[in-house]
C-alpha positions in Angstrom: -25.6 35.1 -199.4 -22.0 34.2 -198.6 -21.6 37.5 -196.9 -24.6 36.9 -194.6 -23.4 33.5 -193.6 -19.9 34.9 -192.8 -21.4 37.7 -190.7 -23.7 35.3 -188.9 -20.8 33.0 -188.2 -18.8 35.9 -186.6 -21.8 36.9 -184.5 -22.2 33.4 -183.2 -18.5 33.2 -182.4 -18.6 36.5 -180.5 -21.7 35.4 -178.6 -19.9 32.2 -177.5 -16.9 34.2 -176.4 -18.9 36.6 -174.3 -21.0 33.8 -172.6 -17.8 31.9 -171.8 -16.2 35.0 -170.2 -19.3 35.7 -168.1 -19.5 32.1 -167.0 -16.0 32.2 -165.8 -17.0 35.1 -163.5 -20.1 33.4 -162.2 -20.3 32.6 -158.5 -20.1 29.0 -157.3 -21.5 27.5 -154.2 -18.9 25.6 -152.3 -19.2 23.3 -149.3 -18.0 24.8 -146.0 -16.8 21.8 -143.9 -13.9 23.0 -141.7 -12.4 22.5 -138.3 -12.4 25.7 -136.2 -10.3 26.5 -133.2 -9.9 29.8 -131.3 -6.9 31.2 -129.5 -7.3 32.7 -126.0 -10.1 35.2 -125.6 -9.2 38.8 -124.6 -11.7 40.8 -122.6 -11.9 44.3 -124.1 -14.5 45.9 -121.9 -17.5 45.5 -119.7 -20.7 47.6 -119.8 -19.6 49.7 -122.8 -21.3 50.5 -126.1 -24.4 48.6 -125.3 -22.8 45.2 -124.4 -22.4 43.7 -121.0 -19.0 42.2 -122.1 -16.8 42.7 -125.2 -13.9 40.5 -126.2 -11.8 39.3 -129.1 -9.8 36.3 -130.2 -8.0 34.9 -133.2 -9.2 31.7 -134.7 -8.4 29.3 -137.6 -10.5 27.3 -140.1 -9.0 24.4 -141.9 -10.8 22.1 -144.4 -13.2 22.7 -147.3 -13.2 24.9 -149.3 -9.7 26.0 -148.4 -7.9 22.8 -149.5 -4.5 22.7 -148.0 -4.9 26.4 -147.1 -6.7 28.0 -144.2 -8.7 31.0 -143.1 -7.3 33.1 -140.2 -10.1 34.8 -138.4 -10.1 37.9 -136.2 -13.3 37.5 -134.0 -15.0 40.2 -132.0 -17.6 39.1 -129.5 -20.4 41.0 -127.7 -22.2 39.4 -124.8 -25.6 40.4 -123.5 -26.5 38.8 -120.2 -30.0 37.9 -119.2 -29.4 39.7 -115.8 -27.0 42.5 -116.9 -26.6 44.4 -113.5 -26.0 41.3 -111.3 -22.9 41.8 -109.1 -21.4 39.4 -108.2 -22.5 37.5 -111.3 -24.5 34.3 -110.4 -26.2 33.8 -113.7 -24.0 33.7 -116.9 -27.0 33.1 -119.2 -27.3 35.3 -122.2 -26.6 35.7 -125.9 -23.3 36.0 -127.8 -22.9 37.8 -131.1 -19.5 37.2 -132.7 -18.5 39.1 -135.9 -15.4 38.0 -137.8 -13.0 38.9 -140.7 -11.2 36.0 -142.3 -8.1 36.1 -144.4 -7.8 33.1 -146.7 -4.2 31.9 -147.2 -3.5 29.1 -149.8 -0.2 27.9 -151.0 1.5 30.6 -149.0 -0.4 33.4 -150.7 -3.2 35.7 -149.5 -6.3 34.9 -151.7 -8.9 37.3 -150.2 -11.1 37.8 -147.2 -14.6 37.0 -146.2 -16.6 38.4 -143.2 -19.7 37.5 -141.3 -21.1 36.7 -137.9 -22.5 33.9 -135.7 -24.9 33.9 -132.7 -25.7 31.6 -129.9 -27.2 31.5 -126.4 -25.7 30.2 -123.2 -27.3 28.8 -120.0 -26.9 30.2 -116.5 -23.6 28.4 -116.1 -22.3 29.9 -119.4 -22.6 26.6 -121.4 -23.9 26.8 -125.0 -27.7 26.1 -125.0 -28.2 26.6 -128.8 -26.2 25.5 -131.8 -24.3 28.6 -133.1 -25.6 29.7 -136.5 -23.9 32.2 -138.8 -23.9 34.1 -142.0 -21.2 35.1 -144.4 -22.0 38.5 -145.7 -19.2 39.8 -147.9 -15.7 39.2 -149.3 -12.9 40.6 -151.3 -10.4 39.5 -154.1 -11.0 35.8 -155.0 -13.9 35.8 -152.5 -15.5 39.1 -153.7 -19.2 39.3 -152.7 -19.1 36.1 -150.7 -22.3 34.9 -149.1 -23.3 31.8 -147.2 -24.6 30.3 -144.0 -23.3 27.7 -141.5 -23.7 26.1 -138.1 -20.9 25.3 -135.6 -21.3 21.6 -134.7 -19.6 20.0 -131.7 -19.1 23.5 -130.2 -17.0 23.1 -127.0 -14.5 24.7 -124.7 -10.9 23.4 -125.0 -9.6 25.5 -122.1 -11.1 27.6 -119.3 -8.0 29.5 -118.4 -7.6 31.1 -120.8 -10.9 30.5 -122.5 -10.6 28.8 -125.9 -13.2 27.1 -128.1 -13.4 24.6 -131.0 -15.9 23.0 -133.2 -16.7 22.2 -136.8 -18.3 24.7 -139.3 -20.8 23.1 -141.7 -22.7 24.9 -144.4 -22.0 26.6 -147.7 -20.2 29.7 -149.1 -20.8 31.3 -152.5 -18.2 33.4 -154.3 
């Protein structure tokens, strides 16, 4: 009987050890509440690879869940105009699809990446007509397998020459 109790005690201890280890690896949902600002947009091409306009920029996210760190984004945009063959362009209405890769830097160290996209529409003058909504679809290192969703609130232009944008990302990220 003493042997059975000892063996049972060991099994319980091992079970607790395994459940603690797997709990440490469990993904957690974190609040995404960060200020976003882009650098100047570069036009990469027009009328190529199925887009009316292609471009890129570098952006920065600061706030939750990055603490005193930040996420540095490389953004790639594709624009599809409502009237694609209009020359000269009189109607700038259409849709934007922006994909991004974000490197998270905290305490001076690279912590991992996450990637995703966001979409929005613009009116005939090129002003946003919908709130940009996005998804986080993957990550690496500390953000391995990241998922999430967000909206960009207070989305606005901070400069027209060169074009720069800013806003506030609100949502959640799970990693």
